[in-house]
N, C-alpha and C positions, 0 to 999 in steps of 0.2 A: 324356406318353408319346408317342414317335414311332412312327408306323406306316408300314411300307414298302409301296409299291404292288407286290403280288405279280405282276401282269401284266408289269410291267417286268422283274422278276427272271426270270420264266419265259422272256421273250423273249431275255434276254442270257445265259441259262444260268449266272447268278451263283449261288453256293451260300452258304447261311447259315454263320456262324461255328460252330465245333464245339460250343459250349455250347448251341446251339439245335437240335441234331440228336442223336438217340439211336436205339438199335436196340431193337426189341421182342424177345420171347423167341424168335422165329424168325429174327432177324437182319435184319428189314425196317426200313428207315429211317422214323423218325417225326420230325416237325418241330413246334416250339413256335409256336403261333398266339396272337395277342392278341385279346381280346374287349372290347367296350365297351358299356356300358349306362347309362341315365339314370335317376336317382331324383330326382324334383322338378326342381330346377335344377342339380343336380350330376351330373357324368359320372364313372363308375367303370370299372375295368377288371379283367379276370381273364385267366388263361392256360389253354390246354389243349394237349395233345399230340394230333396227328392225322397221318395218312399223307399227306394232300394238302389243298389248299384245299377241294375238294369234300367230303372226309371231315370236315373241320372244320365246314363248313356243315351236314352231316348230324347231327353231334354237337350243334350248337347247336339244331337243330330238335328233336332228342330231348330236350334240356334244357327247351325251352319246354313240352313235353308232360309231362315227368315229374320235373323237378328238385325236390329236397327238401333241407332242412337235416337233416343226420345228428347234428350236435352240435358243440360248440366243441372245437378242438384245444388241447392243453396241452403236448405234448412230441412229439419225433420221435426215434426210435431207429434208428440205422443198422444194416442187416443185415450 
């Protein structure tokens, strides 16, 4: 996985590709962020949607405190 330096993006005012930006129910932009974690000697990754880098950090902090497994996913139904 390739991770982009967000400080460089903020400095150059570059915008992410459309597939990495969406709008919430109020029309506010959200961005896709990559997360990385280690289990044993292996590195794993996950993704979350957040409003900003700072919001993504807050969400990760909340995950550290309260994340739980809800169950295995078997299917996805488009609305």
